C-alpha positions, -999 to +999 in steps of 0.1 A: +000+000+000+009+036-003-008+070+002-012+096-025-023+132-019-037+148-050-036+186-048-015+213-063+008+217-033+015+180-027+016+162-061+046+168-083+036+175-119+000+181-107-015+193-140+001+165-160-010+138-134-046+152-133-048+149-171-034+114-170-058+102-143-088+116-164-077+098-195-099+067-200-077+037-193-076+002-177-051-017-156-041-054-157-046-057-119-075-047-096-074-011-085-083-007-048-086+028-033-096+039+002-103+077+006-086+090+037-096+127+032-111+149+005-133+137-024-134+130-061-150+110-088-143+076-104-161+072-138-166+037-151-184+023-182-216+003-179-226-027-201-238-003-228-205+016-226-221+047-210-205+065-181-214+059-145-200+086-121-192+074-086-187+101-059-160+091-034-153+109-001-136+102+032-143+067+044-153+053+010-135+024-006-137+011-042-123-019-061-122-016-098-116-050-114-087-055-138-098-047-174-125-021-166-122+012-184-123+040-160-110+075-151-106+097-120-111+134-114-112+157-084-143+177-075-144+215-069-123+211-037-093+199-058-081+177-030-081+140-022-059+118+000-062+081-008-046+048+002-037+027-028-038-010-019-021-037-040-019-074-041+018-082-046+042-056-061+025-023-071+019-020-108+013+015-120+008+010-157-023+024-172-033+014-208-054+041-225-084+031-245-084+013-268-068-016-249-091-044-258-063-068-268-053-075-231-064-108-214-076-087-184-100-068-207-112-100-223-118-116-189-137-086-177-160-085-208-167-123-203-176-116-167-200-089-178-216-112-202-222-138-175-240-113-153-264-103-180 
């Protein structure tokens, strides 16, 4: 685990990082976040590929499965402090959409089809 504080005063290359977090992407591992302070939004795609916005604030936790397209942005407070939890070694690689050729994406799409 580690802790990330996303605000202008605490995050190096703030503007670049904010743009990167908001770019639609997926990861090959689950993404687990626990909000320690502040707030923001995770956007995910539903089965019809439409956006669902999830508001996150202090005390909230989210697990995004490997292969799900998503993005993150701050709200008007421009501040969030989050614990990033990992299974094994942290993997930071984000694959911007389109990234449908990865096994993680294929497995996620198959999971969605089973829940229909």
